[in-house]
MDAnalysis code that builds the backbone (N, CA, C; Angstrom):
import MDAnalysis as mda
import numpy as np

u = mda.Universe.empty(537, n_residues=179, atom_resindex=np.repeat(np.arange(179), 3), trajectory=True)
u.add_TopologyAttr("name", ["N", "CA", "C"] * 179)
u.add_TopologyAttr("resid", np.arange(1, 180))
u.add_TopologyAttr("resname", ["UNK", "UNK", "UNK", "UNK", "UNK", "UNK", "UNK", "UNK", "UNK", "UNK", "UNK", "UNK", "UNK", "UNK", "UNK", "UNK", "UNK", "UNK", "UNK", "UNK", "UNK", "UNK", "UNK", "UNK", "UNK", "UNK", "UNK", "UNK", "UNK", "UNK", "UNK", "UNK", "UNK", "UNK", "UNK", "UNK", "UNK", "UNK", "UNK", "UNK", "UNK", "UNK", "UNK", "UNK", "UNK", "UNK", "UNK", "UNK", "UNK", "UNK", "UNK", "UNK", "UNK", "UNK", "UNK", "UNK", "UNK", "UNK", "UNK", "UNK", "UNK", "UNK", "UNK", "UNK", "UNK", "UNK", "UNK", "UNK", "UNK", "UNK", "UNK", "UNK", "UNK", "UNK", "UNK", "UNK", "UNK", "UNK", "UNK", "UNK", "UNK", "UNK", "UNK", "UNK", "UNK", "UNK", "UNK", "UNK", "UNK", "UNK", "UNK", "UNK", "UNK", "UNK", "UNK", "UNK", "UNK", "UNK", "UNK", "UNK", "UNK", "UNK", "UNK", "UNK", "UNK", "UNK", "UNK", "UNK", "UNK", "UNK", "UNK", "UNK", "UNK", "UNK", "UNK", "UNK", "UNK", "UNK", "UNK", "UNK", "UNK", "UNK", "UNK", "UNK", "UNK", "UNK", "UNK", "UNK", "UNK", "UNK", "UNK", "UNK", "UNK", "UNK", "UNK", "UNK", "UNK", "UNK", "UNK", "UNK", "UNK", "UNK", "UNK", "UNK", "UNK", "UNK", "UNK", "UNK", "UNK", "UNK", "UNK", "UNK", "UNK", "UNK", "UNK", "UNK", "UNK", "UNK", "UNK", "UNK", "UNK", "UNK", "UNK", "UNK", "UNK", "UNK", "UNK", "UNK", "UNK", "UNK", "UNK", "UNK", "UNK", "UNK", "UNK", "UNK", "UNK", "UNK", "UNK"])
u.atoms.positions = np.array([
    [-9.267, 18.514, 10.630],
    [-8.282, 18.651, 9.579],
    [-8.123, 17.309, 8.869],
    [-8.282, 17.318, 7.597],
    [-8.184, 16.084, 6.818],
    [-6.732, 15.636, 6.725],
    [-6.534, 14.321, 6.754],
    [-5.186, 13.783, 6.595],
    [-4.761, 13.915, 5.145],
    [-3.574, 14.438, 4.933],
    [-3.059, 14.558, 3.578],
    [-1.995, 13.497, 3.399],
    [-2.132, 12.684, 2.349],
    [-1.150, 11.654, 2.067],
    [-1.230, 11.239, 0.613],
    [-0.228, 10.535, 0.177],
    [-0.167, 9.994, -1.182],
    [-0.123, 8.481, -1.071],
    [-0.996, 7.805, -1.774],
    [-1.005, 6.341, -1.774],
    [0.102, 5.821, -2.676],
    [0.639, 4.674, -2.341],
    [1.739, 4.082, -3.092],
    [1.243, 3.033, -4.071],
    [0.213, 3.339, -4.807],
    [-0.361, 2.354, -5.717],
    [0.617, 1.938, -6.806],
    [1.546, 2.807, -7.149],
    [2.487, 2.418, -8.197],
    [3.533, 1.424, -7.708],
    [3.747, 1.329, -6.378],
    [4.646, 0.320, -5.843],
    [3.935, -1.011, -5.628],
    [2.624, -0.954, -5.339],
    [1.845, -2.141, -5.080],
    [0.630, -2.142, -5.996],
    [0.831, -2.278, -7.320],
    [-0.289, -2.178, -8.254],
    [-1.194, -3.406, -8.196],
    [-2.446, -3.175, -8.487],
    [-3.401, -4.271, -8.624],
    [-3.524, -4.565, -10.113],
    [-3.080, -5.717, -10.519],
    [-3.030, -6.048, -11.940],
    [-4.418, -6.029, -12.575],
    [-5.427, -6.471, -11.849],
    [-6.759, -6.531, -12.425],
    [-7.385, -5.156, -12.592],
    [-6.929, -4.179, -11.814],
    [-7.518, -2.840, -11.864],
    [-6.882, -1.966, -12.948],
    [-5.771, -2.380, -13.497],
    [-5.071, -1.559, -14.478],
    [-5.679, -1.761, -15.864],
    [-6.283, -0.711, -16.431],
    [-6.858, -0.850, -17.766],
    [-5.766, -0.888, -18.828],
    [-6.003, -1.637, -19.861],
    [-5.067, -1.700, -20.984],
    [-5.336, -0.516, -21.896],
    [-4.320, 0.277, -22.141],
    [-4.457, 1.433, -23.006],
    [-3.946, 1.087, -24.398],
    [-4.650, 1.510, -25.427],
    [-4.165, 1.234, -26.786],
    [-2.915, 2.060, -27.064],
    [-2.060, 1.525, -27.908],
    [-0.847, 2.241, -28.283],
    [-1.227, 3.413, -29.181],
    [-0.788, 4.579, -28.821],
    [-1.077, 5.773, -29.605],
    [0.163, 6.170, -30.399],
    [-0.019, 6.582, -31.647],
    [1.146, 6.998, -32.423],
    [1.722, 8.293, -31.855],
    [3.029, 8.432, -31.976],
    [3.722, 9.610, -31.474],
    [4.135, 10.461, -32.664],
    [3.791, 11.737, -32.605],
    [4.186, 12.649, -33.680],
    [5.643, 13.028, -33.506],
    [6.360, 13.056, -34.593],
    [7.771, 13.418, -34.565],
    [7.935, 14.738, -35.291],
    [8.618, 15.659, -34.642],
    [8.884, 16.960, -35.242],
    [10.000, 16.773, -36.264],
    [9.726, 17.027, -37.574],
    [10.747, 16.770, -38.583],
    [11.967, 17.677, -38.465],
    [11.830, 18.860, -37.930],
    [12.989, 19.749, -37.803],
    [13.012, 20.369, -36.409],
    [13.524, 19.615, -35.436],
    [13.557, 20.139, -34.078],
    [14.526, 21.307, -33.961],
    [14.237, 22.193, -33.025],
    [15.117, 23.333, -32.781],
    [16.401, 22.826, -32.144],
    [17.516, 23.468, -32.451],
    [18.776, 23.034, -31.834],
    [18.744, 23.274, -30.324],
    [19.415, 22.398, -29.608],
    [19.482, 22.521, -28.150],
    [20.311, 23.740, -27.778],
    [19.913, 24.458, -26.730],
    [20.693, 25.621, -26.322],
    [22.062, 25.194, -25.808],
    [23.041, 26.043, -25.993],
    [24.401, 25.757, -25.542],
    [24.455, 25.829, -24.023],
    [25.217, 24.933, -23.426],
    [25.375, 24.927, -21.981],
    [26.391, 25.987, -21.581],
    [26.224, 26.599, -20.412],
    [27.196, 27.595, -19.969],
    [28.559, 26.949, -19.759],
    [29.594, 27.737, -19.871],
    [30.953, 27.209, -19.759],
    [31.248, 26.678, -18.364],
    [30.490, 27.127, -17.360],
    [30.719, 26.656, -15.996],
    [30.122, 25.277, -15.751],
    [29.358, 24.754, -16.712],
    [28.725, 23.455, -16.551],
    [29.757, 22.348, -16.648],
    [29.661, 21.395, -15.741],
    [30.549, 20.244, -15.757],
    [29.710, 18.981, -15.860],
    [30.028, 18.109, -16.787],
    [29.280, 16.874, -16.968],
    [29.659, 15.816, -15.941],
    [30.770, 16.009, -15.257],
    [31.179, 15.008, -14.272],
    [30.392, 15.186, -12.988],
    [30.092, 14.071, -12.308],
    [29.326, 14.173, -11.063],
    [30.134, 14.851, -9.967],
    [29.420, 15.353, -9.005],
    [30.051, 16.005, -7.862],
    [30.901, 14.987, -7.121],
    [32.045, 15.396, -6.582],
    [32.880, 14.440, -5.855],
    [32.188, 13.888, -4.613],
    [31.166, 14.579, -4.103],
    [30.465, 14.108, -2.907],
    [29.458, 13.008, -3.221],
    [29.168, 12.754, -4.494],
    [28.176, 11.750, -4.845],
    [28.846, 10.435, -5.183],
    [28.283, 9.308, -4.967],
    [27.063, 9.101, -4.219],
    [27.352, 9.091, -2.726],
    [26.487, 9.671, -1.941],
    [26.632, 9.680, -0.496],
    [25.750, 8.578, 0.076],
    [26.241, 7.899, 1.060],
    [25.426, 6.886, 1.703],
    [24.369, 7.539, 2.573],
    [24.738, 8.572, 3.284],
    [23.779, 9.385, 4.013],
    [24.447, 10.706, 4.309],
    [23.631, 11.696, 4.566],
    [24.185, 13.006, 4.860],
    [23.334, 13.661, 5.920],
    [23.918, 14.577, 6.608],
    [23.214, 15.301, 7.646],
    [23.257, 16.766, 7.304],
    [22.165, 17.470, 7.599],
    [22.164, 18.891, 7.340],
    [22.993, 19.600, 8.392],
    [23.377, 20.809, 8.095],
    [24.226, 21.567, 8.987],
    [23.440, 22.033, 10.208],
    [24.161, 22.430, 11.224],
    [23.520, 22.984, 12.400],
    [23.192, 21.913, 13.414],
    [22.225, 22.221, 14.310],
    [21.864, 21.325, 15.382],
    [20.817, 20.310, 14.984],
    [20.476, 20.223, 13.726],
    [19.444, 19.314, 13.271],
    [19.917, 17.870, 13.362],
    [18.961, 16.976, 13.623],
    [19.286, 15.555, 13.672],
    [18.725, 14.827, 12.459],
    [18.396, 15.573, 11.399],
    [17.848, 14.991, 10.171],
    [18.977, 14.363, 9.362],
    [18.778, 13.107, 8.975],
    [19.750, 12.386, 8.162],
    [19.034, 11.898, 6.912],
    [19.549, 12.254, 5.744],
    [18.977, 11.809, 4.480],
    [19.652, 10.497, 4.111],
    [18.860, 9.433, 4.045],
    [19.386, 8.111, 3.709],
    [19.556, 8.050, 2.199],
    [20.768, 7.716, 1.743],
    [21.083, 7.806, 0.328],
    [21.138, 6.504, -0.449],
    [20.996, 5.351, 0.211],
    [21.025, 4.081, -0.514],
    [20.254, 3.029, 0.260],
    [19.869, 1.973, -0.443],
    [19.134, 0.878, 0.192],
    [20.000, 0.179, 1.233],
    [21.299, 0.053, 0.955],
    [22.205, -0.592, 1.905],
    [22.323, 0.212, 3.196],
    [22.451, 1.541, 3.065],
    [22.559, 2.355, 4.270],
    [21.247, 2.345, 5.043],
    [20.112, 2.278, 4.335],
    [18.817, 2.191, 5.004],
    [18.737, 0.923, 5.845],
    [19.106, -0.209, 5.258],
    [19.077, -1.485, 5.979],
    [20.026, -1.444, 7.178],
    [21.189, -0.856, 6.989],
    [22.179, -0.758, 8.056],
    [21.671, 0.123, 9.204],
    [21.101, 1.266, 8.870],
    [20.597, 2.185, 9.893],
    [19.427, 1.553, 10.646],
    [18.520, 0.917, 9.922],
    [17.364, 0.288, 10.561],
    [17.804, -0.806, 11.530],
    [18.748, -1.644, 11.115],
    [19.205, -2.710, 12.020],
    [19.969, -2.126, 13.206],
    [20.712, -1.040, 12.986],
    [21.451, -0.391, 14.074],
    [20.475, 0.180, 15.113],
    [19.406, 0.830, 14.640],
    [18.394, 1.385, 15.543],
    [17.743, 0.267, 16.349],
    [17.449, -0.855, 15.699],
    [16.811, -1.982, 16.387],
    [17.769, -2.666, 17.362],
    [19.042, -2.813, 16.965],
    [20.017, -3.499, 17.817],
    [20.455, -2.653, 19.015],
    [20.696, -1.360, 18.786],
    [21.200, -0.500, 19.856],
    [20.087, 0.067, 20.733],
    [18.844, -0.174, 20.336],
    [17.682, 0.227, 21.122],
    [17.666, 1.717, 21.464],
    [17.993, 2.526, 20.473],
    [17.964, 3.981, 20.642],
    [16.708, 4.544, 20.000],
    [16.242, 5.700, 20.473],
    [15.069, 6.317, 19.841],
    [15.423, 6.848, 18.456],
    [14.487, 6.744, 17.538],
    [14.711, 7.239, 16.174],
    [13.369, 7.392, 15.477],
    [13.375, 8.213, 14.435],
    [12.196, 8.419, 13.609],
    [12.592, 8.137, 12.169],
    [11.789, 7.347, 11.468],
    [11.989, 7.126, 10.040],
    [10.870, 7.854, 9.307],
    [11.284, 8.743, 8.419],
    [10.365, 9.610, 7.668],
    [10.384, 9.133, 6.221],
    [9.312, 8.435, 5.783],
    [9.219, 7.896, 4.432],
    [8.526, 8.934, 3.557],
    [9.190, 9.313, 2.477],
    [8.734, 10.414, 1.642],
    [9.011, 10.125, 0.175],
    [8.560, 11.015, -0.698],
    [8.831, 10.921, -2.132],
    [8.890, 12.336, -2.706],
    [9.712, 12.509, -3.708],
    [9.880, 13.818, -4.336],
    [8.581, 14.281, -4.980],
    [7.815, 13.360, -5.539],
    [6.594, 13.691, -6.268],
    [5.389, 13.924, -5.361],
    [5.535, 13.718, -4.064],
    [4.419, 13.792, -3.113],
    [4.235, 15.210, -2.578],
    [3.099, 15.815, -2.901],
    [2.797, 17.172, -2.444],
    [2.728, 17.315, -0.933],
    [1.979, 16.434, -0.222],
    [1.945, 16.530, 1.240],
    [3.316, 16.345, 1.887],
    [4.177, 15.543, 1.264],
    [5.533, 15.353, 1.801],
    [6.312, 16.666, 1.735],
    [6.184, 17.350, 0.615],
    [6.868, 18.645, 0.468],
    [6.289, 19.670, 1.434],
    [4.976, 19.604, 1.672],
    [4.338, 20.571, 2.561],
    [4.757, 20.375, 4.022],
    [4.969, 19.135, 4.444],
    [5.298, 18.851, 5.840],
    [6.802, 18.942, 6.119],
    [7.626, 18.969, 5.087],
    [9.086, 18.954, 5.251],
    [9.612, 20.062, 6.168],
    [9.184, 21.330, 6.028],
    [9.703, 22.362, 6.944],
    [9.336, 22.087, 8.407],
    [8.161, 21.546, 8.649],
    [7.739, 21.230, 10.015],
    [8.619, 20.124, 10.593],
    [8.933, 19.113, 9.794],
    [9.790, 18.013, 10.244],
    [11.185, 18.536, 10.556],
    [11.657, 19.452, 9.737],
    [12.971, 20.055, 9.977],
    [12.987, 20.796, 11.318],
    [11.913, 21.518, 11.618],
    [11.829, 22.229, 12.901],
    [11.776, 21.246, 14.074],
    [11.016, 20.155, 13.919],
    [10.973, 19.129, 14.972],
    [12.357, 18.523, 15.183],
    [13.059, 18.299, 14.095],
    [14.399, 17.737, 14.164],
    [15.343, 18.678, 14.910],
    [15.191, 19.979, 14.684],
    [16.008, 20.969, 15.389],
    [15.638, 21.028, 16.875],
    [14.353, 20.883, 17.180],
    [13.872, 20.977, 18.561],
    [14.309, 19.768, 19.390],
    [14.428, 18.595, 18.753],
    [14.808, 17.375, 19.459],
    [16.078, 16.788, 18.822],
    [17.227, 17.432, 19.029],
    [18.456, 16.979, 18.357],
    [18.958, 15.614, 18.832],
    [18.475, 15.129, 19.979],
    [18.928, 13.831, 20.468],
    [18.201, 12.672, 19.789],
    [17.156, 12.987, 19.012],
    [16.403, 11.943, 18.309],
    [16.663, 12.075, 16.814],
    [17.416, 11.147, 16.231],
    [17.684, 11.247, 14.795],
    [16.432, 10.987, 13.958],
    [16.269, 11.772, 12.904],
    [15.171, 11.598, 11.956],
    [15.801, 11.148, 10.647],
    [15.499, 9.935, 10.220],
    [16.058, 9.378, 8.993],
    [15.050, 9.555, 7.868],
    [15.414, 10.351, 6.885],
    [14.536, 10.650, 5.749],
    [14.822, 9.645, 4.639],
    [13.803, 8.845, 4.295],
    [13.963, 7.766, 3.322],
    [13.075, 8.040, 2.115],
    [13.697, 8.167, 0.938],
    [12.948, 8.343, -0.310],
    [12.468, 6.970, -0.763],
    [11.158, 6.793, -0.864],
    [10.594, 5.479, -1.187],
    [10.887, 5.045, -2.619],
    [11.303, 5.988, -3.467],
    [11.625, 5.656, -4.854],
    [13.079, 5.233, -5.034],
    [13.829, 5.181, -3.949],
    [15.221, 4.778, -4.008],
    [15.299, 3.301, -4.418],
    [16.196, 2.993, -5.312],
    [16.326, 1.632, -5.815],
    [16.681, 0.670, -4.685],
    [15.953, -0.445, -4.615],
    [16.237, -1.482, -3.642],
    [15.479, -1.366, -2.332],
    [14.670, -0.328, -2.169],
    [13.954, -0.118, -0.910],
    [12.544, -0.701, -0.950],
    [11.981, -0.906, -2.123],
    [10.593, -1.325, -2.291],
    [10.181, -2.543, -1.489],
    [10.979, -3.603, -1.484],
    [10.599, -4.816, -0.765],
    [10.586, -4.592, 0.744],
    [11.512, -3.781, 1.220],
    [11.571, -3.489, 2.658],
    [10.361, -2.659, 3.088],
    [9.866, -1.785, 2.194],
    [8.688, -0.978, 2.522],
    [7.467, -1.854, 2.754],
    [7.332, -2.907, 1.964],
    [6.234, -3.841, 2.151],
    [6.319, -4.541, 3.503],
    [7.534, -4.948, 3.896],
    [7.737, -5.590, 5.189],
    [7.397, -4.646, 6.337],
    [7.714, -3.358, 6.154],
    [7.460, -2.355, 7.196],
    [6.041, -1.801, 7.140],
    [5.276, -2.253, 6.157],
    [3.885, -1.822, 5.962],
    [3.769, -0.320, 5.724],
    [4.640, 0.184, 4.847],
    [4.575, 1.579, 4.424],
    [3.830, 1.585, 3.094],
    [2.565, 2.017, 3.124],
    [1.725, 2.000, 1.937],
    [1.362, 3.392, 1.445],
    [1.667, 4.411, 2.216],
    [1.354, 5.792, 1.859],
    [2.516, 6.679, 2.285],
    [2.623, 7.824, 1.644],
    [3.606, 8.815, 2.072],
    [2.891, 10.138, 2.272],
    [3.313, 10.939, 3.203],
    [4.374, 10.661, 4.175],
    [3.909, 9.697, 5.262],
    [4.843, 8.851, 5.676],
    [4.633, 7.945, 6.802],
    [5.808, 8.115, 7.747],
    [5.524, 8.122, 9.029],
    [6.550, 8.294, 10.055],
    [6.477, 7.117, 11.011],
    [7.619, 6.450, 11.213],
    [7.716, 5.360, 12.179],
    [8.592, 5.835, 13.328],
    [8.092, 5.680, 14.552],
    [8.805, 6.099, 15.750],
    [9.302, 4.861, 16.473],
    [10.628, 4.803, 16.718],
    [11.249, 3.653, 17.365],
    [11.758, 4.039, 18.745],
    [11.497, 3.142, 19.704],
    [12.018, 3.300, 21.056],
    [12.415, 1.919, 21.561],
    [13.618, 1.821, 22.110],
    [14.158, 0.549, 22.602],
    [14.135, -0.529, 21.522],
    [14.429, -0.132, 20.299],
    [14.555, -1.084, 19.201],
    [13.267, -1.526, 18.548],
    [12.133, -1.044, 19.020],
    [10.857, -1.471, 18.460],
    [10.042, -0.272, 17.993],
    [9.250, -0.499, 16.953],
    [8.360, 0.561, 16.480],
    [7.254, 0.731, 17.503],
    [7.157, 1.946, 18.051],
    [6.168, 2.201, 19.093],
    [4.953, 2.948, 18.561],
    [5.138, 3.709, 17.492],
    [4.000, 4.429, 16.927],
    [4.248, 4.751, 15.467],
    [3.179, 5.123, 14.806],
    [3.215, 5.441, 13.380],
    [2.244, 6.588, 13.124],
    [2.670, 7.510, 12.292],
    [1.789, 8.585, 11.842],
    [1.781, 8.532, 10.324],
    [0.591, 8.409, 9.750],
    [0.450, 8.377, 8.298],
    [-0.237, 9.670, 7.881],
    [0.410, 10.398, 6.977],
    [-0.142, 11.661, 6.514],
    [0.575, 12.837, 7.132],
    [0.216, 14.019, 6.661],
    [0.865, 15.255, 7.095],
    [0.069, 15.888, 8.230],
    [-0.009, 15.191, 9.358],
    [-0.759, 15.660, 10.516],
    [0.217, 16.214, 11.550],
    [0.338, 17.536, 11.615],
    [1.335, 18.171, 12.473],
    [1.084, 17.912, 13.958],
    [-0.165, 17.866, 14.365],
    [-0.466, 17.651, 15.789],
    [-0.063, 16.248, 16.237],
    [-0.364, 15.252, 15.417],
    [0.032, 13.879, 15.764],
    [1.543, 13.730, 15.751],
    [2.201, 14.359, 14.783],
    [3.661, 14.280, 14.707],
    [4.314, 14.904, 15.933],
    [3.815, 16.065, 16.320],
    [4.382, 16.743, 17.482],
    [4.156, 15.920, 18.757],
    [2.963, 15.344, 18.911],
    [2.668, 14.522, 20.085],
    [3.544, 13.267, 20.117],
    [3.721, 12.625, 18.970],
    [4.547, 11.410, 18.911],
    [6.004, 11.730, 19.216],
    [6.505, 12.836, 18.696],
    [7.900, 13.227, 18.933],
    [8.096, 13.584, 20.409],
    [7.142, 14.283, 20.984],
    [7.230, 14.656, 22.404],
    [7.225, 13.414, 23.286],
    [6.353, 12.446, 22.993],
    [6.310, 11.234, 23.814],
    [7.578, 10.400, 23.635],
    [8.149, 10.403, 22.446],
    [9.415, 9.695, 22.219],
    [10.537, 10.372, 22.998],
    [10.513, 11.685, 23.042],
    [11.530, 12.456, 23.758],
    [11.447, 12.222, 25.267],
    [10.229, 12.060, 25.794],
    [10.038, 11.884, 27.234],
    [10.593, 10.555, 27.740],
    [10.643, 9.559, 26.865],
    [11.301, 8.338, 27.275],
    [10.457, 7.099, 27.387],
    [10.684, 6.314, 28.455],
    [10.194, 4.953, 28.535],
    [8.689, 4.761, 28.460],
    [7.904, 5.656, 28.989],
    [6.461, 5.455, 29.007],
    [5.822, 6.086, 27.788],
    [6.036, 5.466, 26.641],
    [5.530, 5.990, 25.390],
    [4.140, 5.441, 25.134],
    [3.246, 6.326, 24.794],
    [1.891, 5.922, 24.450],
    [1.845, 5.718, 22.943],
    [1.371, 4.572, 22.521],
    [1.284, 4.276, 21.093],
    [0.210, 5.124, 20.431],
    [0.552, 5.693, 19.291],
    [-0.387, 6.521, 18.545],
    [-0.937, 5.790, 17.335],
    [-0.832, 4.478, 17.326],
    [-1.343, 3.712, 16.191],
    [-2.778, 3.903, 16.119],
])
């Protein structure tokens, strides 16, 4: 089974490899159609729940969606300081393999509720520099932490490797690295 992943070339571009494109003129429609009216139930004000620092889905799931760069830094340092098991799931909305693996990750999260899975959107403002430090160059990427240290990493949407890494993290101290 081939590994499915998305490279993060737009976060770490190679300046010499980027071709210069000529500026193309943009056609302007002289008489655009009027915008459709919004339904009366539409509200322009943001939801009172936004912005959330992090949120957890309902039920027995241990999936936590990290909502800001500050909360990401806080959660990462907490996992390292308290030496608890955790999984960091680096993803992006535009990544097809990330969307394909999401239901499987949700099921793993339900199966192992004692191990929190932190879902981090790599396009979140302020996270880019930390991704370089953590060596996250592709999505989806999964980092498995035990006793405050990264013990294994799975790059790509490989369900067998993910299940094996989660099982070994669940079993405890004798974790075999899957690097």
